[in-house]
HTML snippet that shows the backbone in 3Dmol.js (N, CA, C, O; Angstrom):
<script src="https://3Dmol.org/build/3Dmol-min.js"></script>
<div id="view" style="width:600px;height:400px;position:relative"></div>
<script>
const pdb = `
ATOM      1  N   MET A   1      -3.255 -23.870   5.704  1.00  0.00           N
ATOM      2  CA  MET A   1      -2.868 -23.781   6.953  1.00  0.00           C
ATOM      3  C   MET A   1      -1.411 -24.453   7.297  1.00  0.00           C
ATOM      4  O   MET A   1      -1.045 -25.520   6.804  1.00  0.00           O
ATOM      5  N   LEU A   2      -0.665 -23.707   8.176  1.00  0.00           N
ATOM      6  CA  LEU A   2       0.633 -24.198   8.581  1.00  0.00           C
ATOM      7  C   LEU A   2       0.274 -24.540  10.059  1.00  0.00           C
ATOM      8  O   LEU A   2      -0.592 -23.966  10.719  1.00  0.00           O
ATOM      9  N   ALA A   3       1.121 -25.627  10.502  1.00  0.00           N
ATOM     10  CA  ALA A   3       0.894 -25.931  11.956  1.00  0.00           C
ATOM     11  C   ALA A   3       2.343 -26.351  12.572  1.00  0.00           C
ATOM     12  O   ALA A   3       3.303 -26.742  11.909  1.00  0.00           O
ATOM     13  N   THR A   4       2.298 -26.209  13.776  1.00  0.00           N
ATOM     14  CA  THR A   4       3.526 -26.701  14.755  1.00  0.00           C
ATOM     15  C   THR A   4       2.789 -27.649  15.620  1.00  0.00           C
ATOM     16  O   THR A   4       1.572 -27.827  15.555  1.00  0.00           O
ATOM     17  N   ASP A   5       3.650 -28.285  16.486  1.00  0.00           N
ATOM     18  CA  ASP A   5       3.133 -29.066  17.581  1.00  0.00           C
ATOM     19  C   ASP A   5       2.028 -28.414  18.383  1.00  0.00           C
ATOM     20  O   ASP A   5       1.046 -29.046  18.774  1.00  0.00           O
ATOM     21  N   ARG A   6       2.212 -27.191  18.601  1.00  0.00           N
ATOM     22  CA  ARG A   6       1.143 -26.386  19.475  1.00  0.00           C
ATOM     23  C   ARG A   6       0.330 -25.427  18.970  1.00  0.00           C
ATOM     24  O   ARG A   6      -0.666 -25.036  19.579  1.00  0.00           O
ATOM     25  N   LEU A   7       0.742 -24.916  17.665  1.00  0.00           N
ATOM     26  CA  LEU A   7       0.106 -23.808  17.087  1.00  0.00           C
ATOM     27  C   LEU A   7      -0.359 -24.115  15.506  1.00  0.00           C
ATOM     28  O   LEU A   7       0.258 -24.870  14.753  1.00  0.00           O
ATOM     29  N   ASN A   8      -1.556 -23.386  15.163  1.00  0.00           N
ATOM     30  CA  ASN A   8      -1.983 -23.466  13.903  1.00  0.00           C
ATOM     31  C   ASN A   8      -1.924 -22.064  13.427  1.00  0.00           C
ATOM     32  O   ASN A   8      -2.369 -21.173  14.151  1.00  0.00           O
ATOM     33  N   LEU A   9      -1.335 -21.754  12.097  1.00  0.00           N
ATOM     34  CA  LEU A   9      -1.270 -20.548  11.438  1.00  0.00           C
ATOM     35  C   LEU A   9      -2.349 -20.725  10.311  1.00  0.00           C
ATOM     36  O   LEU A   9      -2.199 -21.610   9.469  1.00  0.00           O
ATOM     37  N   ARG A  10      -3.353 -19.949  10.294  1.00  0.00           N
ATOM     38  CA  ARG A  10      -4.490 -20.152   9.445  1.00  0.00           C
ATOM     39  C   ARG A  10      -5.097 -18.810   8.957  1.00  0.00           C
ATOM     40  O   ARG A  10      -4.806 -17.751   9.513  1.00  0.00           O
ATOM     41  N   ASN A  11      -5.917 -18.877   7.941  1.00  0.00           N
ATOM     42  CA  ASN A  11      -6.568 -17.488   7.521  1.00  0.00           C
ATOM     43  C   ASN A  11      -7.577 -17.206   8.654  1.00  0.00           C
ATOM     44  O   ASN A  11      -7.916 -18.067   9.467  1.00  0.00           O
ATOM     45  N   TRP A  12      -8.020 -15.966   8.647  1.00  0.00           N
ATOM     46  CA  TRP A  12      -8.896 -15.514   9.381  1.00  0.00           C
ATOM     47  C   TRP A  12     -10.371 -15.970   9.381  1.00  0.00           C
ATOM     48  O   TRP A  12     -10.890 -16.116   8.275  1.00  0.00           O
ATOM     49  N   ILE A  13     -11.078 -16.204  10.435  1.00  0.00           N
ATOM     50  CA  ILE A  13     -12.444 -16.526  10.434  1.00  0.00           C
ATOM     51  C   ILE A  13     -13.143 -15.408  11.246  1.00  0.00           C
ATOM     52  O   ILE A  13     -12.519 -14.519  11.826  1.00  0.00           O
ATOM     53  N   ALA A  14     -14.432 -15.521  11.238  1.00  0.00           N
ATOM     54  CA  ALA A  14     -15.285 -14.470  11.863  1.00  0.00           C
ATOM     55  C   ALA A  14     -15.015 -14.380  13.444  1.00  0.00           C
ATOM     56  O   ALA A  14     -15.021 -13.317  14.065  1.00  0.00           O
ATOM     57  N   SER A  15     -14.805 -15.488  13.942  1.00  0.00           N
ATOM     58  CA  SER A  15     -14.754 -15.539  15.513  1.00  0.00           C
ATOM     59  C   SER A  15     -13.298 -15.032  15.940  1.00  0.00           C
ATOM     60  O   SER A  15     -13.054 -14.921  17.141  1.00  0.00           O
ATOM     61  N   ASP A  16     -12.352 -14.731  15.009  1.00  0.00           N
ATOM     62  CA  ASP A  16     -11.004 -14.134  15.308  1.00  0.00           C
ATOM     63  C   ASP A  16     -11.241 -12.602  15.482  1.00  0.00           C
ATOM     64  O   ASP A  16     -10.356 -11.976  16.066  1.00  0.00           O
ATOM     65  N   TYR A  17     -12.263 -11.979  15.069  1.00  0.00           N
ATOM     66  CA  TYR A  17     -12.476 -10.512  15.150  1.00  0.00           C
ATOM     67  C   TYR A  17     -12.577 -10.192  16.348  1.00  0.00           C
ATOM     68  O   TYR A  17     -11.760  -9.309  16.608  1.00  0.00           O
ATOM     69  N   ALA A  18     -13.271 -10.523  17.326  1.00  0.00           N
ATOM     70  CA  ALA A  18     -13.475 -10.072  18.664  1.00  0.00           C
ATOM     71  C   ALA A  18     -12.238 -10.148  19.490  1.00  0.00           C
ATOM     72  O   ALA A  18     -11.853  -9.131  20.068  1.00  0.00           O
ATOM     73  N   PRO A  19     -11.527 -11.368  19.602  1.00  0.00           N
ATOM     74  CA  PRO A  19     -10.175 -11.320  20.287  1.00  0.00           C
ATOM     75  C   PRO A  19      -9.262 -10.428  19.705  1.00  0.00           C
ATOM     76  O   PRO A  19      -8.420  -9.890  20.424  1.00  0.00           O
ATOM     77  N   PHE A  20      -9.316 -10.181  18.420  1.00  0.00           N
ATOM     78  CA  PHE A  20      -8.297  -9.290  17.814  1.00  0.00           C
ATOM     79  C   PHE A  20      -8.724  -7.922  18.286  1.00  0.00           C
ATOM     80  O   PHE A  20      -7.824  -7.137  18.584  1.00  0.00           O
ATOM     81  N   TYR A  21      -9.889  -7.562  18.385  1.00  0.00           N
ATOM     82  CA  TYR A  21     -10.298  -6.179  18.752  1.00  0.00           C
ATOM     83  C   TYR A  21      -9.904  -6.125  20.255  1.00  0.00           C
ATOM     84  O   TYR A  21      -9.620  -5.026  20.730  1.00  0.00           O
ATOM     85  N   GLY A  22      -9.870  -7.196  21.006  1.00  0.00           N
ATOM     86  CA  GLY A  22      -9.445  -7.043  22.353  1.00  0.00           C
ATOM     87  C   GLY A  22      -7.912  -6.576  22.486  1.00  0.00           C
ATOM     88  O   GLY A  22      -7.497  -5.791  23.339  1.00  0.00           O
ATOM     89  N   LEU A  23      -7.176  -7.178  21.523  1.00  0.00           N
ATOM     90  CA  LEU A  23      -5.730  -6.733  21.590  1.00  0.00           C
ATOM     91  C   LEU A  23      -5.523  -5.452  21.103  1.00  0.00           C
ATOM     92  O   LEU A  23      -4.723  -4.676  21.627  1.00  0.00           O
ATOM     93  N   ASN A  24      -6.297  -5.144  19.988  1.00  0.00           N
ATOM     94  CA  ASN A  24      -6.176  -3.676  19.373  1.00  0.00           C
ATOM     95  C   ASN A  24      -6.686  -2.543  20.293  1.00  0.00           C
ATOM     96  O   ASN A  24      -6.264  -1.393  20.167  1.00  0.00           O
ATOM     97  N   SER A  25      -7.647  -2.909  21.266  1.00  0.00           N
ATOM     98  CA  SER A  25      -8.211  -1.940  21.992  1.00  0.00           C
ATOM     99  C   SER A  25      -7.588  -1.788  23.454  1.00  0.00           C
ATOM    100  O   SER A  25      -8.010  -0.988  24.289  1.00  0.00           O
ATOM    101  N   ASP A  26      -6.579  -2.626  23.636  1.00  0.00           N
ATOM    102  CA  ASP A  26      -5.898  -2.685  24.921  1.00  0.00           C
ATOM    103  C   ASP A  26      -4.745  -1.655  24.930  1.00  0.00           C
ATOM    104  O   ASP A  26      -3.813  -1.776  24.135  1.00  0.00           O
ATOM    105  N   PRO A  27      -4.802  -0.600  25.859  1.00  0.00           N
ATOM    106  CA  PRO A  27      -3.704   0.341  25.877  1.00  0.00           C
ATOM    107  C   PRO A  27      -2.396  -0.103  26.078  1.00  0.00           C
ATOM    108  O   PRO A  27      -1.475   0.509  25.537  1.00  0.00           O
ATOM    109  N   GLU A  28      -2.153  -1.210  26.873  1.00  0.00           N
ATOM    110  CA  GLU A  28      -0.846  -1.851  27.102  1.00  0.00           C
ATOM    111  C   GLU A  28      -0.391  -2.463  25.824  1.00  0.00           C
ATOM    112  O   GLU A  28       0.721  -2.208  25.363  1.00  0.00           O
ATOM    113  N   THR A  29      -1.169  -3.204  25.290  1.00  0.00           N
ATOM    114  CA  THR A  29      -0.914  -3.885  23.956  1.00  0.00           C
ATOM    115  C   THR A  29      -0.418  -2.787  23.029  1.00  0.00           C
ATOM    116  O   THR A  29       0.645  -2.962  22.432  1.00  0.00           O
ATOM    117  N   MET A  30      -1.067  -1.741  22.879  1.00  0.00           N
ATOM    118  CA  MET A  30      -0.977  -0.814  21.861  1.00  0.00           C
ATOM    119  C   MET A  30      -0.025   0.314  22.147  1.00  0.00           C
ATOM    120  O   MET A  30       0.052   1.246  21.347  1.00  0.00           O
ATOM    121  N   ARG A  31       0.787   0.282  23.364  1.00  0.00           N
ATOM    122  CA  ARG A  31       1.441   1.264  23.821  1.00  0.00           C
ATOM    123  C   ARG A  31       2.457   1.895  22.807  1.00  0.00           C
ATOM    124  O   ARG A  31       2.736   3.083  22.968  1.00  0.00           O
ATOM    125  N   TYR A  32       2.967   1.282  21.896  1.00  0.00           N
ATOM    126  CA  TYR A  32       3.960   1.549  20.799  1.00  0.00           C
ATOM    127  C   TYR A  32       3.284   2.028  19.630  1.00  0.00           C
ATOM    128  O   TYR A  32       3.953   2.514  18.718  1.00  0.00           O
ATOM    129  N   PHE A  33       1.866   1.937  19.538  1.00  0.00           N
ATOM    130  CA  PHE A  33       1.245   2.411  18.255  1.00  0.00           C
ATOM    131  C   PHE A  33       0.665   3.849  18.668  1.00  0.00           C
ATOM    132  O   PHE A  33       0.656   4.261  19.828  1.00  0.00           O
ATOM    133  N   PRO A  34       0.197   4.532  17.592  1.00  0.00           N
ATOM    134  CA  PRO A  34      -0.249   5.930  17.919  1.00  0.00           C
ATOM    135  C   PRO A  34      -1.404   5.954  18.788  1.00  0.00           C
ATOM    136  O   PRO A  34      -1.528   6.931  19.527  1.00  0.00           O
ATOM    137  N   SER A  35      -2.303   4.997  18.817  1.00  0.00           N
ATOM    138  CA  SER A  35      -3.556   5.092  19.632  1.00  0.00           C
ATOM    139  C   SER A  35      -4.141   3.566  19.585  1.00  0.00           C
ATOM    140  O   SER A  35      -3.717   2.701  18.818  1.00  0.00           O
ATOM    141  N   VAL A  36      -5.106   3.402  20.465  1.00  0.00           N
ATOM    142  CA  VAL A  36      -5.839   2.065  20.390  1.00  0.00           C
ATOM    143  C   VAL A  36      -6.625   2.261  19.063  1.00  0.00           C
ATOM    144  O   VAL A  36      -6.741   3.336  18.475  1.00  0.00           O
ATOM    145  N   TYR A  37      -7.185   0.985  18.648  1.00  0.00           N
ATOM    146  CA  TYR A  37      -8.165   0.891  17.693  1.00  0.00           C
ATOM    147  C   TYR A  37      -9.592   0.713  17.898  1.00  0.00           C
ATOM    148  O   TYR A  37      -9.978  -0.198  18.631  1.00  0.00           O
ATOM    149  N   SER A  38     -10.392   1.471  17.338  1.00  0.00           N
ATOM    150  CA  SER A  38     -11.763   1.248  17.373  1.00  0.00           C
ATOM    151  C   SER A  38     -12.196  -0.197  16.774  1.00  0.00           C
ATOM    152  O   SER A  38     -11.407  -0.862  16.102  1.00  0.00           O
ATOM    153  N   LYS A  39     -13.409  -0.595  17.049  1.00  0.00           N
ATOM    154  CA  LYS A  39     -13.916  -1.821  16.632  1.00  0.00           C
ATOM    155  C   LYS A  39     -13.935  -1.772  15.054  1.00  0.00           C
ATOM    156  O   LYS A  39     -13.547  -2.748  14.412  1.00  0.00           O
ATOM    157  N   VAL A  40     -14.347  -0.737  14.495  1.00  0.00           N
ATOM    158  CA  VAL A  40     -14.502  -0.616  13.040  1.00  0.00           C
ATOM    159  C   VAL A  40     -12.890  -0.645  12.436  1.00  0.00           C
ATOM    160  O   VAL A  40     -12.656  -1.314  11.429  1.00  0.00           O
ATOM    161  N   GLN A  41     -11.868   0.075  13.076  1.00  0.00           N
ATOM    162  CA  GLN A  41     -10.500  -0.123  12.611  1.00  0.00           C
ATOM    163  C   GLN A  41      -9.921  -1.424  12.895  1.00  0.00           C
ATOM    164  O   GLN A  41      -9.097  -1.857  12.090  1.00  0.00           O
ATOM    165  N   SER A  42     -10.212  -2.083  13.873  1.00  0.00           N
ATOM    166  CA  SER A  42      -9.693  -3.499  14.149  1.00  0.00           C
ATOM    167  C   SER A  42     -10.325  -4.313  13.053  1.00  0.00           C
ATOM    168  O   SER A  42      -9.601  -5.094  12.437  1.00  0.00           O
ATOM    169  N   ASP A  43     -11.529  -4.218  12.763  1.00  0.00           N
ATOM    170  CA  ASP A  43     -12.233  -5.079  11.886  1.00  0.00           C
ATOM    171  C   ASP A  43     -11.577  -4.960  10.484  1.00  0.00           C
ATOM    172  O   ASP A  43     -11.272  -5.944   9.810  1.00  0.00           O
ATOM    173  N   ARG A  44     -11.368  -3.564  10.070  1.00  0.00           N
ATOM    174  CA  ARG A  44     -10.770  -3.233   8.803  1.00  0.00           C
ATOM    175  C   ARG A  44      -9.537  -3.907   8.587  1.00  0.00           C
ATOM    176  O   ARG A  44      -9.295  -4.450   7.510  1.00  0.00           O
ATOM    177  N   LEU A  45      -8.630  -3.908   9.678  1.00  0.00           N
ATOM    178  CA  LEU A  45      -7.367  -4.518   9.790  1.00  0.00           C
ATOM    179  C   LEU A  45      -7.454  -6.030   9.546  1.00  0.00           C
ATOM    180  O   LEU A  45      -6.682  -6.547   8.738  1.00  0.00           O
ATOM    181  N   ALA A  46      -8.356  -6.756  10.205  1.00  0.00           N
ATOM    182  CA  ALA A  46      -8.486  -8.085  10.167  1.00  0.00           C
ATOM    183  C   ALA A  46      -8.843  -8.457   8.619  1.00  0.00           C
ATOM    184  O   ALA A  46      -8.269  -9.382   8.042  1.00  0.00           O
ATOM    185  N   ASP A  47      -9.754  -7.723   8.056  1.00  0.00           N
ATOM    186  CA  ASP A  47     -10.078  -7.804   6.693  1.00  0.00           C
ATOM    187  C   ASP A  47      -8.876  -7.623   5.620  1.00  0.00           C
ATOM    188  O   ASP A  47      -8.815  -8.262   4.569  1.00  0.00           O
ATOM    189  N   LYS A  48      -7.982  -6.708   6.019  1.00  0.00           N
ATOM    190  CA  LYS A  48      -6.674  -6.549   5.218  1.00  0.00           C
ATOM    191  C   LYS A  48      -5.785  -7.755   5.428  1.00  0.00           C
ATOM    192  O   LYS A  48      -5.016  -8.102   4.531  1.00  0.00           O
ATOM    193  N   CYS A  49      -5.855  -8.370   6.513  1.00  0.00           N
ATOM    194  CA  CYS A  49      -4.992  -9.488   6.716  1.00  0.00           C
ATOM    195  C   CYS A  49      -5.588 -10.607   6.082  1.00  0.00           C
ATOM    196  O   CYS A  49      -4.838 -11.431   5.558  1.00  0.00           O
ATOM    197  N   ARG A  50      -6.821 -10.771   6.045  1.00  0.00           N
ATOM    198  CA  ARG A  50      -7.458 -11.912   5.423  1.00  0.00           C
ATOM    199  C   ARG A  50      -7.337 -11.965   3.862  1.00  0.00           C
ATOM    200  O   ARG A  50      -7.035 -12.987   3.246  1.00  0.00           O
ATOM    201  N   ALA A  51      -7.597 -10.793   3.310  1.00  0.00           N
ATOM    202  CA  ALA A  51      -7.655 -10.604   1.721  1.00  0.00           C
ATOM    203  C   ALA A  51      -6.288 -11.319   0.925  1.00  0.00           C
ATOM    204  O   ALA A  51      -6.430 -12.147   0.026  1.00  0.00           O
ATOM    205  N   PRO A  52      -5.072 -10.891   1.375  1.00  0.00           N
ATOM    206  CA  PRO A  52      -4.077 -11.371   0.657  1.00  0.00           C
ATOM    207  C   PRO A  52      -3.928 -12.867   0.798  1.00  0.00           C
ATOM    208  O   PRO A  52      -3.457 -13.513  -0.139  1.00  0.00           O
ATOM    209  N   ILE A  53      -4.322 -13.477   1.971  1.00  0.00           N
ATOM    210  CA  ILE A  53      -4.312 -15.022   2.093  1.00  0.00           C
ATOM    211  C   ILE A  53      -5.340 -15.631   0.979  1.00  0.00           C
ATOM    212  O   ILE A  53      -5.052 -16.607   0.287  1.00  0.00           O
ATOM    213  N   ASN A  54      -6.388 -15.031   0.912  1.00  0.00           N
ATOM    214  CA  ASN A  54      -7.377 -15.529  -0.087  1.00  0.00           C
ATOM    215  C   ASN A  54      -6.885 -15.378  -1.471  1.00  0.00           C
ATOM    216  O   ASN A  54      -7.192 -16.215  -2.320  1.00  0.00           O
ATOM    217  N   LYS A  55      -6.045 -14.231  -1.784  1.00  0.00           N
ATOM    218  CA  LYS A  55      -5.611 -14.008  -3.003  1.00  0.00           C
ATOM    219  C   LYS A  55      -4.466 -14.988  -3.314  1.00  0.00           C
ATOM    220  O   LYS A  55      -4.556 -15.874  -4.165  1.00  0.00           O
ATOM    221  N   ARG A  56      -3.378 -14.755  -2.553  1.00  0.00           N
ATOM    222  CA  ARG A  56      -2.114 -15.306  -2.806  1.00  0.00           C
ATOM    223  C   ARG A  56      -1.840 -16.524  -2.031  1.00  0.00           C
ATOM    224  O   ARG A  56      -0.993 -17.266  -2.529  1.00  0.00           O
ATOM    225  N   GLY A  57      -2.318 -16.856  -1.032  1.00  0.00           N
ATOM    226  CA  GLY A  57      -2.140 -17.990  -0.127  1.00  0.00           C
ATOM    227  C   GLY A  57      -1.057 -17.751   1.002  1.00  0.00           C
ATOM    228  O   GLY A  57      -0.641 -18.674   1.702  1.00  0.00           O
ATOM    229  N   TRP A  58      -0.668 -16.551   1.113  1.00  0.00           N
ATOM    230  CA  TRP A  58       0.178 -16.150   2.243  1.00  0.00           C
ATOM    231  C   TRP A  58      -0.238 -14.717   2.642  1.00  0.00           C
ATOM    232  O   TRP A  58      -0.955 -14.034   1.911  1.00  0.00           O
ATOM    233  N   GLY A  59       0.261 -14.269   3.883  1.00  0.00           N
ATOM    234  CA  GLY A  59       0.025 -13.041   4.409  1.00  0.00           C
ATOM    235  C   GLY A  59       0.155 -12.956   5.837  1.00  0.00           C
ATOM    236  O   GLY A  59       1.020 -13.674   6.340  1.00  0.00           O
ATOM    237  N   LEU A  60      -0.522 -12.233   6.582  1.00  0.00           N
ATOM    238  CA  LEU A  60      -0.570 -12.213   8.055  1.00  0.00           C
ATOM    239  C   LEU A  60      -1.626 -13.193   8.554  1.00  0.00           C
ATOM    240  O   LEU A  60      -2.818 -12.885   8.550  1.00  0.00           O
ATOM    241  N   TRP A  61      -1.178 -14.391   8.989  1.00  0.00           N
ATOM    242  CA  TRP A  61      -2.135 -15.479   9.489  1.00  0.00           C
ATOM    243  C   TRP A  61      -2.608 -15.127  10.901  1.00  0.00           C
ATOM    244  O   TRP A  61      -2.042 -14.315  11.634  1.00  0.00           O
ATOM    245  N   ALA A  62      -3.610 -15.763  11.176  1.00  0.00           N
ATOM    246  CA  ALA A  62      -4.221 -15.812  12.516  1.00  0.00           C
ATOM    247  C   ALA A  62      -3.389 -17.001  13.322  1.00  0.00           C
ATOM    248  O   ALA A  62      -3.386 -18.156  12.896  1.00  0.00           O
ATOM    249  N   VAL A  63      -2.776 -16.659  14.368  1.00  0.00           N
ATOM    250  CA  VAL A  63      -2.108 -17.762  15.085  1.00  0.00           C
ATOM    251  C   VAL A  63      -2.884 -18.137  16.233  1.00  0.00           C
ATOM    252  O   VAL A  63      -3.232 -17.325  17.090  1.00  0.00           O
ATOM    253  N   CYS A  64      -3.193 -19.509  16.259  1.00  0.00           N
ATOM    254  CA  CYS A  64      -4.117 -20.065  17.350  1.00  0.00           C
ATOM    255  C   CYS A  64      -3.529 -21.275  18.030  1.00  0.00           C
ATOM    256  O   CYS A  64      -2.973 -22.158  17.377  1.00  0.00           O
ATOM    257  N   LYS A  65      -3.643 -21.314  19.262  1.00  0.00           N
ATOM    258  CA  LYS A  65      -3.095 -22.444  19.984  1.00  0.00           C
ATOM    259  C   LYS A  65      -4.094 -23.608  19.846  1.00  0.00           C
ATOM    260  O   LYS A  65      -5.298 -23.448  20.042  1.00  0.00           O
ATOM    261  N   LYS A  66      -3.526 -24.822  19.490  1.00  0.00           N
ATOM    262  CA  LYS A  66      -4.248 -25.873  19.104  1.00  0.00           C
ATOM    263  C   LYS A  66      -5.380 -26.537  20.258  1.00  0.00           C
ATOM    264  O   LYS A  66      -6.400 -27.154  19.951  1.00  0.00           O
ATOM    265  N   THR A  67      -4.957 -26.267  21.509  1.00  0.00           N
ATOM    266  CA  THR A  67      -5.742 -26.714  22.526  1.00  0.00           C
ATOM    267  C   THR A  67      -6.966 -25.814  22.769  1.00  0.00           C
ATOM    268  O   THR A  67      -7.965 -26.293  23.306  1.00  0.00           O
ATOM    269  N   ILE A  68      -6.922 -24.590  22.410  1.00  0.00           N
ATOM    270  CA  ILE A  68      -8.068 -23.588  22.728  1.00  0.00           C
ATOM    271  C   ILE A  68      -8.716 -23.188  21.390  1.00  0.00           C
ATOM    272  O   ILE A  68      -9.902 -22.861  21.367  1.00  0.00           O
ATOM    273  N   GLY A  69      -8.000 -23.206  20.330  1.00  0.00           N
ATOM    274  CA  GLY A  69      -8.336 -22.793  18.968  1.00  0.00           C
ATOM    275  C   GLY A  69      -8.762 -21.375  18.806  1.00  0.00           C
ATOM    276  O   GLY A  69      -9.425 -21.007  17.836  1.00  0.00           O
ATOM    277  N   ARG A  70      -8.382 -20.591  19.752  1.00  0.00           N
ATOM    278  CA  ARG A  70      -8.712 -19.184  19.803  1.00  0.00           C
ATOM    279  C   ARG A  70      -7.556 -18.284  19.319  1.00  0.00           C
ATOM    280  O   ARG A  70      -6.403 -18.589  19.622  1.00  0.00           O
ATOM    281  N   LEU A  71      -7.805 -17.243  18.615  1.00  0.00           N
ATOM    282  CA  LEU A  71      -6.775 -16.423  18.108  1.00  0.00           C
ATOM    283  C   LEU A  71      -5.896 -15.812  19.276  1.00  0.00           C
ATOM    284  O   LEU A  71      -6.405 -15.180  20.201  1.00  0.00           O
ATOM    285  N   LEU A  72      -4.481 -16.058  19.155  1.00  0.00           N
ATOM    286  CA  LEU A  72      -3.508 -15.403  20.100  1.00  0.00           C
ATOM    287  C   LEU A  72      -2.894 -14.022  19.587  1.00  0.00           C
ATOM    288  O   LEU A  72      -2.804 -12.961  20.204  1.00  0.00           O
ATOM    289  N   VAL A  73      -2.483 -14.343  18.236  1.00  0.00           N
ATOM    290  CA  VAL A  73      -1.754 -13.138  17.707  1.00  0.00           C
ATOM    291  C   VAL A  73      -1.728 -13.229  16.130  1.00  0.00           C
ATOM    292  O   VAL A  73      -2.260 -14.186  15.568  1.00  0.00           O
ATOM    293  N   LEU A  74      -1.114 -12.242  15.440  1.00  0.00           N
ATOM    294  CA  LEU A  74      -0.967 -12.577  14.082  1.00  0.00           C
ATOM    295  C   LEU A  74       0.413 -12.722  13.757  1.00  0.00           C
ATOM    296  O   LEU A  74       1.248 -12.324  14.569  1.00  0.00           O
ATOM    297  N   SER A  75       0.792 -13.275  12.600  1.00  0.00           N
ATOM    298  CA  SER A  75       2.167 -13.543  12.129  1.00  0.00           C
ATOM    299  C   SER A  75       2.194 -13.904  10.718  1.00  0.00           C
ATOM    300  O   SER A  75       1.279 -14.532  10.185  1.00  0.00           O
ATOM    301  N   GLY A  76       3.217 -13.519  10.127  1.00  0.00           N
ATOM    302  CA  GLY A  76       3.324 -13.871   8.665  1.00  0.00           C
ATOM    303  C   GLY A  76       4.272 -12.824   7.847  1.00  0.00           C
ATOM    304  O   GLY A  76       5.148 -12.133   8.366  1.00  0.00           O
ATOM    305  N   TYR A  77       3.937 -12.845   6.524  1.00  0.00           N
ATOM    306  CA  TYR A  77       4.482 -12.042   5.608  1.00  0.00           C
ATOM    307  C   TYR A  77       3.739 -11.005   4.981  1.00  0.00           C
ATOM    308  O   TYR A  77       2.566 -11.243   4.692  1.00  0.00           O
ATOM    309  N   ILE A  78       4.218  -9.917   4.731  1.00  0.00           N
ATOM    310  CA  ILE A  78       3.440  -8.875   4.151  1.00  0.00           C
ATOM    311  C   ILE A  78       4.318  -8.284   2.881  1.00  0.00           C
ATOM    312  O   ILE A  78       5.542  -8.412   2.842  1.00  0.00           O
ATOM    313  N   SER A  79       3.674  -7.723   2.004  1.00  0.00           N
ATOM    314  CA  SER A  79       4.368  -7.216   0.656  1.00  0.00           C
ATOM    315  C   SER A  79       4.558  -5.699   1.076  1.00  0.00           C
ATOM    316  O   SER A  79       3.725  -5.026   1.683  1.00  0.00           O
ATOM    317  N   LEU A  80       5.817  -5.282   0.636  1.00  0.00           N
ATOM    318  CA  LEU A  80       5.985  -3.779   0.726  1.00  0.00           C
ATOM    319  C   LEU A  80       5.048  -3.008  -0.139  1.00  0.00           C
ATOM    320  O   LEU A  80       4.622  -1.888   0.143  1.00  0.00           O
ATOM    321  N   ILE A  81       4.756  -3.694  -1.223  1.00  0.00           N
ATOM    322  CA  ILE A  81       3.817  -2.935  -2.086  1.00  0.00           C
ATOM    323  C   ILE A  81       2.422  -2.610  -1.501  1.00  0.00           C
ATOM    324  O   ILE A  81       1.697  -1.725  -1.956  1.00  0.00           O
ATOM    325  N   LEU A  82       2.103  -3.427  -0.421  1.00  0.00           N
ATOM    326  CA  LEU A  82       0.717  -3.177   0.255  1.00  0.00           C
ATOM    327  C   LEU A  82       1.029  -1.946   1.094  1.00  0.00           C
ATOM    328  O   LEU A  82       0.154  -1.085   1.181  1.00  0.00           O
ATOM    329  N   ILE A  83       2.083  -1.794   1.662  1.00  0.00           N
ATOM    330  CA  ILE A  83       2.455  -0.684   2.575  1.00  0.00           C
ATOM    331  C   ILE A  83       2.958   0.506   1.927  1.00  0.00           C
ATOM    332  O   ILE A  83       2.751   1.617   2.415  1.00  0.00           O
ATOM    333  N   CYS A  84       3.575   0.350   0.909  1.00  0.00           N
ATOM    334  CA  CYS A  84       4.233   1.557   0.434  1.00  0.00           C
ATOM    335  C   CYS A  84       4.219   1.459  -1.253  1.00  0.00           C
ATOM    336  O   CYS A  84       5.207   1.065  -1.873  1.00  0.00           O
ATOM    337  N   PRO A  85       3.106   1.825  -1.833  1.00  0.00           N
ATOM    338  CA  PRO A  85       2.900   1.635  -3.299  1.00  0.00           C
ATOM    339  C   PRO A  85       3.769   2.468  -4.259  1.00  0.00           C
ATOM    340  O   PRO A  85       3.880   2.242  -5.464  1.00  0.00           O
ATOM    341  N   ALA A  86       4.450   3.592  -3.482  1.00  0.00           N
ATOM    342  CA  ALA A  86       5.108   4.472  -4.398  1.00  0.00           C
ATOM    343  C   ALA A  86       6.645   3.813  -4.404  1.00  0.00           C
ATOM    344  O   ALA A  86       7.091   3.150  -3.467  1.00  0.00           O
ATOM    345  N   PRO A  87       7.316   4.095  -5.539  1.00  0.00           N
ATOM    346  CA  PRO A  87       8.765   3.577  -5.647  1.00  0.00           C
ATOM    347  C   PRO A  87       9.609   4.141  -4.408  1.00  0.00           C
ATOM    348  O   PRO A  87       9.507   5.307  -4.027  1.00  0.00           O
ATOM    349  N   LEU A  88      10.450   3.196  -3.823  1.00  0.00           N
ATOM    350  CA  LEU A  88      11.441   3.571  -2.800  1.00  0.00           C
ATOM    351  C   LEU A  88      12.690   4.056  -3.293  1.00  0.00           C
ATOM    352  O   LEU A  88      13.753   3.510  -3.000  1.00  0.00           O
ATOM    353  N   VAL A  89      12.600   5.116  -4.073  1.00  0.00           N
ATOM    354  CA  VAL A  89      13.838   5.761  -4.535  1.00  0.00           C
ATOM    355  C   VAL A  89      14.126   7.057  -3.966  1.00  0.00           C
ATOM    356  O   VAL A  89      15.143   7.664  -4.300  1.00  0.00           O
TER     357      VAL A  89
END
`;
const viewer = $3Dmol.createViewer("view");
viewer.addModel(pdb, "pdb");
viewer.setStyle({}, {cartoon: {color: "spectrum"}});
viewer.zoomTo();
viewer.render();
</script>
């Protein structure tokens, strides 16, 4: 886990999935995405965020405010190999 004075950046836990779906299903939040996500799509994305952290120790962390302990957003690093497995030539 990484921490600041106000925030914790940590791996995903089961209780993060509901607020993450709340973000992903909100039309205003998702206005620059092709569409809002279903619960299944949102949960799959959270699983995809969780797996690299379990494997490598880094990835897209759940960002939580310390005073409430609830997911606010995600932040971190991703590997281009995860997004684009083909050579970039």
